C-alpha positions in Angstrom: 8.3 39.7 -22.1 6.1 40.8 -19.1 3.2 41.7 -21.3 3.2 38.2 -22.9 3.4 36.5 -19.5 0.6 38.6 -18.2 -1.5 37.8 -21.3 -0.9 34.1 -20.5 -1.9 34.7 -16.9 -5.1 36.5 -18.2 -6.2 33.5 -20.3 -5.3 30.9 -17.7 -7.3 32.8 -15.2 -10.3 32.7 -17.5 -9.8 28.9 -17.9 -9.8 28.4 -14.2 -13.0 30.5 -13.8 -14.7 28.4 -16.5 -13.5 25.2 -14.8 -14.8 26.3 -11.4 -18.1 27.4 -12.9 -18.6 24.1 -14.8 -17.5 22.0 -11.8 -20.2 23.5 -9.7 -22.9 22.5 -12.3 -21.7 19.3 -14.0 -19.9 16.1 -13.2 -16.4 16.0 -14.7 -15.5 13.3 -17.2 -12.0 13.1 -15.9 -10.1 13.7 -12.6 -9.8 17.3 -11.3 -6.1 17.8 -12.2 -6.4 16.5 -15.8 -9.6 18.6 -16.3 -7.8 21.8 -15.2 -4.7 21.1 -17.4 -7.0 20.4 -20.4 -9.0 23.5 -19.7 -5.9 25.7 -19.6 -4.5 24.0 -22.7 -7.7 24.7 -24.7 -7.7 28.3 -23.5 -4.2 28.9 -24.9 -5.7 28.6 -28.4 -7.7 31.9 -28.4 -4.7 33.6 -26.7 -2.4 32.6 -29.6 -5.0 33.7 -32.1 -5.5 37.0 -30.4 -1.8 37.6 -30.0 -0.4 36.4 -33.3 -3.3 36.2 -35.9 -6.1 38.6 -35.3 -6.8 41.2 -32.7 -10.5 42.1 -33.0 -12.6 42.1 -29.9 -15.8 40.6 -31.4 -13.7 37.8 -33.1 -11.9 37.2 -29.8 -15.2 37.0 -28.0 -16.5 34.4 -30.5 -13.4 32.3 -29.9 -13.9 32.5 -26.2 -17.5 31.4 -26.6 -16.3 28.4 -28.7 -13.6 27.5 -26.2 -16.1 27.7 -23.3 -18.4 25.4 -25.2 -15.6 23.0 -26.0 -14.5 22.8 -22.4 -18.0 22.3 -21.0 -19.1 19.7 -23.6 -15.9 17.7 -23.8 -14.6 17.8 -20.2 -18.0 17.7 -18.4 -21.1 15.6 -18.7 -23.5 18.0 -20.3 -25.9 18.2 -23.2 -25.1 20.4 -26.2 -27.9 22.9 -25.4 -26.9 23.2 -21.8 -23.2 23.7 -22.8 -24.2 26.4 -25.2 -26.4 28.2 -22.7 -23.8 28.2 -20.0 -21.0 29.2 -22.4 -23.1 32.2 -23.5 -23.7 33.1 -19.8 -20.0 33.1 -19.1 -19.2 35.2 -22.1 -21.9 37.8 -21.2 -20.6 38.0 -17.6 -17.0 38.5 -18.9 -18.1 41.1 -21.4 -20.0 43.1 -18.8 -17.2 42.8 -16.2 -14.7 44.2 -18.7 -17.1 47.0 -19.7 -17.7 47.9 -16.1 -14.0 47.9 -15.3 -13.0 50.0 -18.3 -15.7 52.6 -17.9 -15.4 52.9 -14.1 -11.7 53.5 -14.5 -12.4 56.0 -17.2 -14.9 57.7 -14.9 -12.4 58.1 -12.0 -9.4 59.1 -14.2 -11.4 61.3 -16.6 -10.1 59.5 -19.7 -11.6 57.5 -22.5 -12.3 53.8 -22.1 -9.8 53.1 -24.8 -7.1 54.9 -22.8 -8.2 53.1 -19.7 -7.7 49.7 -21.4 -4.4 50.6 -23.1 -2.8 52.5 -20.2 -4.1 50.5 -17.3 -4.4 47.0 -18.9 -3.0 45.0 -16.0 -5.2 46.8 -13.4 -8.2 46.4 -15.6 -7.6 42.7 -16.1 -7.3 42.0 -12.4 -10.4 44.0 -11.5 -12.5 42.6 -14.4 -11.4 39.0 -13.5 -12.4 39.5 -9.9 -15.9 40.7 -11.0 -16.1 37.9 -13.6 -15.2 35.3 -10.9 -17.6 36.7 -8.4 -20.7 36.7 -10.6 -19.8 33.4 -12.3 -19.7 31.7 -8.8 -23.0 33.3 -7.9 -24.6 32.0 -11.1 -23.1 28.5 -10.6 -24.6 28.4 -7.1 -28.0 29.5 -8.4 -27.9 26.7 -11.0 -29.0 23.3 -10.0 -26.4 20.4 -10.2 -26.9 18.4 -13.4 -26.3 14.8 -12.5 -27.7 13.8 -15.9 -27.5 15.9 -19.1 -30.7 18.0 -19.4 -32.9 18.2 -22.5 -33.2 22.0 -22.3 -36.1 22.3 -24.7 -38.3 25.2 -25.6 -36.8 27.6 -23.0 -33.5 27.5 -24.8 -34.7 30.5 -26.8 -34.0 32.6 -23.7 -30.3 32.3 -24.5 -30.8 34.8 -27.3 -31.3 37.6 -24.8 -27.8 37.3 -23.2 -26.4 37.2 -26.8 -28.2 40.5 -27.5 -26.8 42.0 -24.3 -23.2 41.1 -25.2 -23.7 42.5 -28.8 -25.2 45.8 -27.5 -22.3 46.3 -25.1 -19.7 45.6 -27.8 -21.5 48.1 -30.2 -21.7 50.8 -27.5 -18.1 50.3 -26.5 -17.0 50.5 -30.2 -18.9 53.8 -30.6 -17.6 55.4 -27.4 -14.1 54.0 -27.1 -12.3 57.2 -28.2 -14.7 59.6 -26.5 -14.0 61.2 -23.1 -17.5 61.3 -21.6 -18.4 63.5 -18.7 -19.2 62.2 -15.3 -22.9 61.9 -15.9 -22.5 60.1 -19.2 -20.0 57.6 -17.9 -22.0 57.0 -14.7 -25.2 56.3 -16.8 -23.2 54.0 -19.0 -21.8 52.0 -16.1 -25.2 51.9 -14.3 -26.9 50.7 -17.5 -24.3 47.9 -17.9 -24.8 46.9 -14.2 -28.6 46.8 -14.8 -28.1 44.6 -17.8 -26.0 42.3 -15.7 -28.8 42.0 -13.1 -31.4 41.4 -15.8 -29.3 38.7 -17.3 -29.0 37.1 -13.9 -32.8 37.2 -13.6 -33.1 35.6 -17.1 -30.6 33.0 -15.9 -32.8 32.2 -12.8 -36.0 32.1 -14.9 -34.3 29.8 -17.4 -33.1 27.5 -14.7 -36.4 27.3 -12.9 -38.3 26.8 -16.2 -36.1 23.9 -17.2 -36.2 22.4 -13.7 -40.0 22.5 -13.7 -40.0 21.1 -17.3 -37.7 18.3 -16.1 -40.0 17.6 -13.1 -43.0 17.5 -15.4 -41.3 15.0 -17.7 -40.4 12.8 -14.7 -44.0 13.1 -13.4 -45.3 12.0 -16.8 -42.9 9.1 -16.9 -44.0 8.1 -13.4 -47.6 8.3 -14.5 -46.8 6.1 -17.5 -45.0 3.6 -15.3 -48.0 3.6 -12.9 -50.4 3.0 -15.7 -48.3 0.1 -17.0 -48.2 -1.3 -13.5 -52.0 -1.0 -13.2 -52.5 -2.7 -16.5 -50.2 -5.5 -15.4 -52.0 -5.9 -12.1 -55.3 -5.9 -13.9 -54.1 -8.8 -16.2 -52.8 -10.7 -13.1 -56.2 -10.3 -11.5 -58.0 -11.5 -14.6 -55.6 -14.5 -14.8 -56.2 -15.2 -11.1 -59.9 -15.1 -11.6 -59.6 -17.5 -14.5 -57.4 -19.8 -12.5 -60.0 -19.8 -9.7 -62.7 -20.6 -12.2 -60.7 -23.4 -13.6 -59.8 -24.7 -10.2 -63.5 -24.6 -9.2 -64.5 -26.4 -12.4 -61.7 -29.0 -11.9 -62.9 -29.7 -8.3 -66.5 -30.0 -9.6 -65.3 -32.4 -12.3 -63.3 -34.5 -9.8 -66.3 -34.6 -7.4 -68.6 -35.7 -10.3 -66.1 -38.5 -11.3 -65.9 -39.6 -7.7 -69.7 -39.7 -7.4 -70.0 -41.7 -10.6 -67.4 -44.2 -9.4 -69.1 -44.5 -6.0 -72.5 -45.0 -7.7 -71.0 -47.8 -9.9 -69.5 -49.5 -6.9 -72.8 -49.5 -5.1 -74.5 -51.0 -8.1 -72.0 -53.9 -8.1 -72.4 -54.5 -4.5 
């Protein structure tokens, strides 16, 4: 009973982390309470699949990715590309956090990472979620607030790098799960994972700045187009004004000519 309750706690914690992350970046489509409830409800789906249907780490990770995408796209005002990128970012942070926790525990207790996960599951979950929350908040603060859904054009390809990171960590973990590595091996593994985390944060920053610059360039081009249209409109107004002045001048000349003719006729009559 306790393990099932703790599993629910684990997934609800992940839902809250995703909610906080998304709230810092996007505008919510609904009120805060409803958004949290819906996020938690959606997150119970992968938990049920993991617990009752299939228990494979890679499959579970894909379900988490899909759930993150669903929450960000449906509950917040985001474009599909932006939702995909940030969903991937969250999955990568979570994967690295779990890896760092499992292998750090294995390092200190001199056991395999598999034993670390199985025998110290609750402790590992708490530590990994703290790391996950900490770095997700950092990333959300580094990200600019999206008041309008971004286009997220050519730089979207950078999202393939975090995917490769998550895949590499899962492969390494699968190959070394049952192995009790010595201190040096485990330390190198943990430090390598931490370096990957830092590199992914750098990629995240580059991605954000590139898209912000791209967005500013688009806005600058739109402003130039509007200015060009305004200049054309002003030019047309000036031409019409010149034409009106010419017509006014001709009209005055015409009136003066008529008045002169009438005066001349009157003088002849007299």
